[in-house]
C-alpha positions as CSV (number, residue, x, y, z in Angstrom):
1,M,71.3,158.3,108.8
2,G,74.5,160.3,108.6
3,H,76.8,160.5,105.6
4,S,80.2,160.2,107.1
5,E,82.6,158.2,105.0
6,K,82.7,155.2,107.3
7,I,79.6,153.7,109.0
8,S,79.3,152.9,112.7
9,I,77.3,149.8,113.8
10,L,76.0,148.4,117.1
11,V,74.8,144.8,117.3
12,T,73.0,143.8,120.5
13,G,72.9,140.0,121.1
14,S,76.1,139.7,119.1
15,A,77.2,136.5,120.7
16,G,74.0,134.7,119.7
17,M,73.6,132.6,116.6
18,L,72.2,135.3,114.4
19,G,74.4,137.9,115.9
20,R,77.6,135.9,115.1
21,K,76.4,135.3,111.6
22,L,75.5,138.9,111.0
23,V,78.9,140.1,112.3
24,E,80.7,137.6,110.1
25,R,78.6,138.6,107.0
26,I,79.2,142.3,107.5
27,L,83.0,141.7,108.0
28,R,83.0,139.5,104.9
29,D,81.3,142.2,102.9
30,G,83.6,144.9,104.4
31,H,80.8,147.4,104.2
32,L,77.1,148.1,104.9
33,G,75.0,149.8,102.2
34,G,78.2,150.6,100.3
35,R,79.9,152.4,103.2
36,L,83.1,151.0,104.7
37,L,83.1,149.9,108.4
38,G,84.2,152.3,111.0
39,E,83.2,151.6,114.6
40,F,81.8,148.2,115.2
41,L,80.2,147.7,118.7
42,L,79.3,144.2,119.8
43,A,77.2,143.8,122.9
44,D,75.9,140.7,124.7
45,V,75.6,139.3,128.3
46,V,78.5,136.9,127.4
47,P,81.7,137.9,125.6
48,T,81.4,138.0,121.8
49,E,84.2,136.3,119.9
50,V,85.6,138.8,117.5
51,P,86.3,137.3,114.1
52,A,89.6,137.9,112.3
53,G,89.5,140.9,110.0
54,A,87.4,143.0,112.4
55,P,88.1,146.8,111.9
56,A,90.3,148.6,114.4
57,G,87.2,150.3,115.8
58,T,85.7,147.1,117.0
59,R,84.7,147.1,120.7
60,V,83.1,144.3,122.7
61,F,80.7,145.1,125.6
62,V,79.8,142.4,128.1
63,T,76.6,144.0,129.4
64,D,73.0,143.5,130.3
65,F,71.3,146.5,128.7
66,S,68.2,146.1,130.9
67,Q,70.4,147.3,133.9
68,A,70.4,151.0,134.7
69,G,72.8,153.0,132.6
70,A,74.0,150.1,130.4
71,A,72.2,151.1,127.3
72,T,73.5,154.7,127.6
73,E,77.1,153.4,127.3
74,L,76.2,151.5,124.1
75,V,74.9,154.5,122.2
76,E,77.1,157.3,123.6
77,S,79.3,157.1,120.4
78,R,76.2,157.4,118.3
79,P,76.2,154.2,116.1
80,E,74.3,155.0,112.9
81,V,72.9,151.5,112.5
82,I,71.7,149.4,115.4
83,F,70.8,145.8,115.0
84,H,68.7,145.0,118.1
85,L,68.8,141.1,118.3
86,A,69.2,140.6,122.0
87,A,66.3,138.7,123.6
88,V,65.3,135.9,125.9
89,V,63.9,133.1,123.7
90,S,60.3,131.9,123.7
91,G,60.5,128.8,125.9
92,E,62.6,130.6,128.5
93,A,60.4,133.7,128.4
94,E,57.4,131.5,129.2
95,A,59.2,129.7,132.0
96,D,60.8,132.8,133.6
97,F,58.2,135.6,133.4
98,D,60.3,138.2,135.2
99,K,63.4,137.6,133.1
100,G,61.4,137.7,129.8
101,Y,59.9,141.0,130.6
102,R,63.1,142.5,132.0
103,V,65.2,141.7,129.0
104,N,62.7,141.6,126.1
105,F,60.6,144.6,127.0
106,D,62.4,146.7,129.7
107,G,65.8,146.2,128.0
108,S,64.4,147.3,124.6
109,R,62.7,150.3,126.1
110,A,66.0,151.3,127.9
111,L,67.8,151.1,124.6
112,F,65.2,153.2,122.8
113,E,65.2,155.7,125.6
114,A,69.0,155.9,125.7
115,I,68.9,156.8,121.9
116,R,66.3,159.5,122.6
117,Q,68.4,161.0,125.4
118,E,71.5,161.0,123.2
119,G,69.5,163.1,120.8
120,Y,70.3,161.5,117.4
121,V,68.3,159.3,115.0
122,P,69.9,156.0,114.0
123,R,68.4,153.3,111.8
124,L,67.3,150.6,114.3
125,V,66.5,147.1,113.0
126,F,64.6,145.1,115.5
127,T,64.1,141.4,115.3
128,S,60.5,140.7,116.2
129,S,58.8,137.3,115.8
130,I,55.7,135.7,114.3
131,A,54.9,134.8,117.9
132,V,53.2,138.3,118.0
133,F,50.2,136.6,116.3
134,G,47.7,134.3,118.1
135,G,44.8,132.2,116.8
136,P,42.3,131.6,115.7
137,F,44.1,132.1,112.3
138,P,42.8,132.2,108.8
139,E,44.5,129.7,106.4
140,V,46.8,132.4,105.1
141,I,47.6,135.3,107.4
142,P,47.5,138.7,105.6
143,D,49.7,141.6,106.5
144,S,46.7,143.4,108.0
145,F,46.1,140.6,110.6
146,F,46.0,141.9,114.2
147,T,48.6,141.0,116.8
148,T,47.0,139.1,119.8
149,P,49.9,136.9,121.1
150,L,49.3,133.8,123.2
151,S,52.7,133.7,124.9
152,S,54.7,136.0,127.1
153,Y,57.4,136.1,124.5
154,G,55.0,137.1,121.8
155,T,53.5,139.8,124.0
156,Q,56.9,141.2,124.8
157,K,57.8,141.4,121.1
158,A,54.4,143.0,120.2
159,M,54.9,145.6,122.9
160,V,58.4,146.5,121.5
161,E,56.9,146.7,118.0
162,L,54.5,149.4,119.3
163,L,57.4,151.3,121.0
164,L,59.4,151.1,117.8
165,A,56.5,152.7,115.8
166,D,55.9,155.4,118.4
167,Y,59.6,156.3,118.9
168,T,59.9,156.5,115.0
169,R,56.7,158.6,114.7
170,R,58.1,161.0,117.3
171,G,61.4,161.3,115.4
172,F,63.6,159.7,118.1
173,L,64.8,156.8,115.8
174,D,64.3,155.4,112.3
175,G,62.9,151.9,113.2
176,V,62.4,148.9,111.0
177,G,61.0,145.7,112.6
178,I,61.2,142.3,111.0
179,R,59.1,139.4,112.2
180,L,61.3,136.4,111.7
181,P,60.0,133.0,110.8
182,T,61.3,130.1,112.9
183,I,65.0,130.0,111.8
184,T,66.0,126.5,110.7
185,V,68.4,124.7,110.6
186,R,70.2,126.4,113.5
187,P,73.8,125.3,114.0
188,G,75.2,124.2,117.4
189,K,73.2,122.8,120.3
190,P,69.5,123.0,121.1
191,N,68.5,126.2,123.0
192,K,65.5,126.9,125.3
193,A,63.3,128.0,122.5
194,A,60.1,126.0,122.2
195,S,60.9,125.8,118.5
196,S,64.3,124.2,119.0
197,F,63.2,120.8,117.9
198,Y,62.5,122.1,114.4
199,S,66.3,122.4,113.9
200,S,67.4,119.4,116.0
201,I,65.3,116.8,114.0
202,L,67.3,117.8,111.0
203,R,70.7,118.8,112.4
204,E,71.3,115.9,114.7
205,P,70.5,113.2,112.1
206,L,72.6,114.9,109.4
207,N,75.5,114.7,112.0
208,G,74.8,111.0,112.8
209,K,73.1,111.6,116.1
210,E,69.6,110.8,117.5
211,A,67.0,113.6,117.8
212,L,63.7,113.7,119.7
213,L,60.5,114.7,117.9
214,P,58.1,116.1,120.6
215,V,55.1,117.0,118.3
216,D,52.9,115.4,115.7
217,E,54.1,115.2,112.1
218,S,51.0,117.1,110.9
219,L,52.1,120.3,112.7
220,R,52.6,123.1,110.1
221,H,54.8,126.1,110.7
222,W,56.6,129.0,108.9
223,F,60.4,128.7,108.3
224,A,63.5,130.4,106.8
225,S,67.2,129.6,107.0
226,P,69.8,131.5,109.0
227,R,71.2,132.7,105.7
228,A,67.8,134.2,104.7
229,A,67.5,135.8,108.2
230,I,70.9,137.6,107.7
231,E,69.7,138.8,104.3
232,F,66.6,140.2,105.9
233,L,68.7,142.1,108.5
234,I,71.0,143.6,105.9
235,H,68.1,144.5,103.6
236,A,66.2,146.1,106.5
237,A,69.3,148.2,107.4
238,N,69.6,149.6,103.9
239,L,65.9,150.0,103.1
240,D,64.3,153.4,102.3
241,S,62.2,153.5,105.4
242,N,59.9,156.1,103.8
243,T,58.3,153.2,101.9
244,L,57.0,151.7,105.2
245,G,54.7,154.5,106.3
246,A,53.5,154.3,109.9
247,R,53.5,150.5,110.0
248,R,57.2,149.9,110.8
249,T,57.2,146.2,111.3
250,L,57.1,143.7,108.4
251,T,56.3,140.0,108.5
252,M,59.2,138.3,106.6
253,P,58.7,135.8,103.8
254,G,59.2,132.2,104.6
255,L,58.3,128.6,103.8
256,S,55.1,127.0,105.1
257,A,55.8,123.3,105.9
258,T,54.8,120.5,108.1
259,V,57.1,118.4,110.3
260,G,56.3,115.6,107.8
261,D,57.6,117.8,105.0
262,Q,60.8,118.3,107.0
263,L,61.3,114.6,107.5
264,A,60.6,113.9,103.8
265,A,63.3,116.4,102.9
266,L,65.7,114.8,105.5
267,R,65.2,111.4,103.9
268,R,65.8,112.8,100.4
269,V,69.0,114.6,101.5
270,G,70.3,112.3,104.2
271,G,68.8,108.9,103.3
272,K,66.9,106.4,105.4
273,E,69.7,106.2,107.9
274,A,69.3,109.8,108.8
275,L,65.5,109.5,109.1
276,A,65.8,106.5,111.4
277,L,67.7,108.7,113.9
278,V,64.5,110.7,114.6
279,K,62.7,109.3,117.7
280,R,59.2,110.2,118.6
281,Q,58.8,111.4,122.2
282,P,55.6,113.5,122.6
283,D,56.0,116.5,124.9
284,P,52.6,118.1,125.7
285,T,54.2,121.4,127.0
286,I,56.1,122.0,123.7
287,E,53.1,120.9,121.7
288,K,50.8,123.3,123.6
289,I,53.1,126.3,122.9
290,V,53.9,125.6,119.2
291,S,50.4,124.5,118.2
292,T,49.2,128.1,118.9
293,W,51.7,129.5,116.4
294,P,50.8,130.7,112.9
295,Q,51.4,128.4,109.9
296,R,51.3,130.4,106.7
297,F,51.7,134.1,105.9
298,E,51.0,136.2,102.8
299,A,54.1,138.5,103.5
300,A,53.2,140.6,100.5
301,R,54.5,143.9,101.9
302,A,57.9,142.4,102.6
303,Q,58.2,140.7,99.2
304,A,57.2,143.9,97.4
305,L,60.1,145.6,99.3
306,G,62.6,143.0,98.1
307,F,62.8,140.5,101.0
308,S,62.9,136.8,100.0
309,A,63.3,133.4,101.5
310,E,63.6,129.7,100.5
311,K,60.9,127.9,98.6
312,T,61.6,124.3,99.7
313,F,63.0,122.4,102.8
314,D,65.6,120.8,100.6
315,E,67.0,124.3,100.0
316,I,66.9,125.0,103.8
317,I,68.8,121.8,104.5
318,G,71.2,122.6,101.7
319,V,72.0,126.0,103.3
320,Y,72.9,124.2,106.6
321,M,75.1,121.7,104.8
322,E,76.9,124.3,102.9
323,D,77.3,126.8,105.7
324,E,77.9,124.5,108.6
325,M,79.1,121.1,107.2
326,G,81.1,122.4,104.2
327,S,79.2,120.1,101.8
328,R,76.8,120.6,99.0
329,V,73.5,118.8,98.5
330,K,73.7,116.6,95.4
């Protein structure tokens, strides 16, 4: 990375939930890695709302970087740190094969290639996913476990992990991939991710609304809060990447919990009234997708490098209530 006084940053997927929170966090801090903000480039297929206090060098791109030439425009000013968050989510990537591959794989490759053609070496933080893993799984998945995804989304993310490693090995960029747990509790409305219910069965009842539970309560999964995810991104941007060696993608720490654990935490925090708003409505399509997903990781490499996440679902709900509802868990 360069050493100019101010740092230039590009965020792809800046209008999405994590993109918005990342932009807000960087603006709140006023710096990244101790360097003040200079140029701040925000790119998404829909307009990104620019928060108050954005630096004068903030520019918004409404663009689809998988289209010819679009990625070139994003990197022509040579942003030193690139947060590559833009993606078609899991359920949508499964339902629309062409769109998933065009955005998640072709778009990422176009971005990497634009960086190579520009001829400079930025730090690129890529949000991968635990969907790169497919069963059968051991009870706890070690960092050495192979990636054999069982969804189109997971396959696309795994392919970009390989590109990230190769483009880094060849000296075209300085890549760090972070495999995110399922991020819960997401604010706003449900999206097309197969995992969307993991947030809605907590978010809706906490806001006095009904939520549908499409899977069995025994289903176990790997979670972290949006706040933890933003910490992962910031930490990955500032990490000494020499510590990674050739394996450039890390599985992030998280909390292994069942749907039953979620509901128990909901009752503790929101009471019986909140729990009563969760209605069971089995959905075999959703169950089929999420039942192939991993349930528990060792995440030893990431923890040794200073990444951390919540330890209980009460904490995860507490983050949502503090950050989105303005209240604290008693």
